[in-house]
Structures are given as C-alpha cells and as structure tokens.
PAPADREN-811771 format. One line per 2 residues: their letters; for each residue x, y, z of N, C-alpha, C. Coordinates in nm, 4 decimals. Atoms other than C-alpha are relative to their C-alpha. Example, Ala and Ser with C-alpha at 12.3 -4.5 7.8 and 13.67 -1.06 7.14 Angstrom:
AS = 0.0890,-0.1190,0.0000,1.2300,-0.4500,0.7800,0.0900,0.1200,0.0000; -0.0820,-0.1190,-0.0060,1.3670,-0.1060,0.7140,-0.0770,0.1090,0.0730 $
END
This chain:
MS = 0.0649,-0.1034,-0.0788,-14.0012,-18.8091,5.8203,-0.0980,0.0749,-0.0901; 0.1048,-0.0664,0.0756,-14.3159,-18.6346,5.7095,0.0358,0.1446,-0.0309 $
HN = -0.0212,-0.1399,0.0361,-14.2974,-18.3075,5.5250,-0.1061,0.0891,0.0629; 0.1013,-0.0778,-0.0708,-14.5961,-18.1987,5.7355,0.0514,0.0495,0.1342 $
NP = -0.0572,-0.0460,-0.1267,-14.3670,-18.1443,6.0334,0.0279,0.1491,-0.0086; -0.0270,-0.1436,0.0025,-14.3278,-17.7803,6.1341,0.1473,0.0283,-0.0278 $
QL = -0.1366,-0.0413,0.0303,-14.0199,-17.6003,6.0080,0.0474,0.0995,0.1045; -0.0617,-0.0921,-0.0942,-13.7787,-17.4067,6.2262,0.1277,0.0520,-0.0637 $
KV = -0.1223,-0.0594,0.0537,-13.5199,-17.1653,6.0953,0.0932,0.0294,0.1162; -0.0979,-0.0239,-0.1065,-13.2049,-17.1548,6.3058,0.1271,0.0587,-0.0592 $
RL = -0.1311,-0.0526,0.0384,-12.8759,-16.9701,6.2893,0.1039,-0.0779,0.0794; -0.1050,0.0785,-0.0631,-12.5736,-17.1862,6.3597,0.1339,0.0690,-0.0173 $
EP = -0.1366,-0.0479,0.0145,-12.2180,-17.0856,6.4260,0.0655,-0.0809,-0.1122; -0.0624,0.0703,0.1131,-12.0010,-17.1761,6.1240,0.0636,-0.1337,0.0384 $
AV = -0.0643,0.1256,-0.0408,-11.8051,-17.4418,6.3160,-0.1041,-0.1084,0.0290; 0.1076,0.0954,-0.0291,-12.1295,-17.6065,6.4318,-0.0602,-0.0497,-0.1307 $
KD = 0.0559,0.0371,0.1304,-12.2702,-17.6035,6.0779,0.0941,-0.0940,-0.0743; -0.0981,0.0865,0.0664,-11.9484,-17.7544,5.9411,0.0012,-0.1392,0.0616 $
WL = 0.0022,0.1292,-0.0677,-11.9530,-18.0284,6.2047,-0.1265,-0.0769,-0.0366; 0.1277,0.0626,0.0316,-12.3202,-18.0998,6.1380,0.0016,-0.0589,-0.1405 $
AS = -0.0052,0.0471,0.1387,-12.2648,-18.1292,5.7635,0.0912,-0.1213,-0.0126; -0.0939,0.1105,0.0139,-11.9638,-18.3554,5.7999,-0.0470,-0.1240,0.0752 $
KA = 0.0535,0.1136,-0.0767,-12.1245,-18.5762,6.0689,-0.1156,-0.0659,-0.0741; 0.1133,0.0545,0.0748,-12.4430,-18.6166,5.8652,0.0490,-0.0774,-0.1223 $
KA = -0.0540,0.0679,0.1183,-12.2427,-18.7079,5.5551,0.0676,-0.1311,0.0391; -0.0696,0.1208,-0.0456,-12.0266,-18.9577,5.7463,-0.0986,-0.1088,0.0421 $
DD = 0.1020,0.0952,-0.0452,-12.3399,-19.1206,5.8910,-0.1013,-0.0336,-0.1089; 0.0923,0.0184,0.1127,-12.5162,-19.1139,5.5511,-0.1432,0.0354,0.0404 $
RS = 0.1292,-0.0515,-0.0455,-12.8010,-18.9141,5.7049,-0.0119,0.1456,-0.0402; 0.0185,-0.1426,0.0277,-12.9519,-18.5736,5.6454,0.0314,0.0807,0.1256 $
QT = -0.0245,-0.0885,-0.1134,-12.8685,-18.2776,5.8640,-0.1266,0.0136,0.0838; 0.1275,-0.0073,-0.0718,-13.2372,-18.2581,5.9549,-0.0167,-0.1211,0.0909 $
WL = 0.0112,0.1219,-0.0798,-13.2357,-18.6198,6.0731,0.0920,0.0086,0.1214; -0.0975,-0.0091,-0.1081,-12.9226,-18.5593,6.2782,-0.0445,0.0994,0.1074 $
LN = 0.0481,-0.0987,-0.0976,-13.0623,-18.2445,6.4429,-0.1185,-0.0537,0.0798; 0.1139,0.0592,-0.0703,-13.3849,-18.4296,6.5263,0.0463,-0.1029,0.1023 $
QI = -0.0521,0.1004,-0.0929,-13.1886,-18.7159,6.6857,0.0652,0.0665,0.1207; -0.0667,-0.0719,-0.1093,-12.9761,-18.4755,6.8909,-0.1040,0.0625,0.0927 $
AK = 0.1048,-0.0639,-0.0804,-13.2877,-18.2882,7.0064,-0.0790,-0.1037,0.0796; 0.0742,0.1048,-0.0707,-13.4728,-18.6106,7.0954,0.0807,-0.0564,0.1165 $
EA = -0.0855,0.0501,-0.1079,-13.1762,-18.7387,7.2980,0.0064,0.0999,0.1152; -0.0033,-0.1036,-0.1035,-13.1541,-18.4078,7.4849,-0.1335,0.0047,0.0742 $
MQ = 0.1325,-0.0019,-0.0607,-13.5299,-18.4163,7.5467,-0.0160,-0.1185,0.0959; 0.0096,0.1177,-0.0867,-13.5094,-18.7710,7.6877,0.0843,0.0165,0.1266 $
RD = -0.0856,-0.0238,-0.1173,-13.2177,-18.6781,7.9169,-0.0669,0.0985,0.0957; 0.0666,-0.1013,-0.0812,-13.4092,-18.3744,8.0377,-0.1188,-0.0600,0.0748 $
QQ = 0.1163,0.0617,-0.0629,-13.7217,-18.5786,8.1071,0.0408,-0.1000,0.1076; -0.0474,0.0967,-0.0997,-13.5226,-18.8451,8.2940,0.0474,0.0701,0.1269 $
TK = -0.0491,-0.0709,-0.1184,-13.3630,-18.5896,8.5241,-0.1147,0.0622,0.0788; 0.1157,-0.0595,-0.0677,-13.7069,-18.4472,8.6062,-0.0979,-0.1050,0.0503 $
AP = 0.0901,0.1070,-0.0429,-13.8695,-18.7866,8.6670,0.0118,-0.0206,0.1509; -0.0015,0.0190,-0.1463,-13.9702,-18.8606,9.0297,0.0811,-0.1203,0.0431 $
END
C-alpha cells in the first residue's frame, strides 16, 4: 500500500484494539491492512444493498 494514502486517526475501544492486534498478528498482516480489508468489505456490502 502506498504511503501517499491519506491518514486517519481513530480511537478504538481497548477490546477492539486488542482483537485487531491479535488478528493481524495471526494473519501475518499489519493492523492497517486488516482495517482496510474490513472497511472495503463493509463498503462492498453497503453498495450491494443499494444496487437496483
């Protein structure tokens, strides 16, 4: 992923942050990659439900 992508600061609940860290480590991915995947999947689901 390009470092030219915009940054977004977020505040996560401790349990969410812990899950994110452990899931990313288990999948051998970064937390940023995992958050991007989760957001893209949610975006696709949202777009599918709004499709004619």
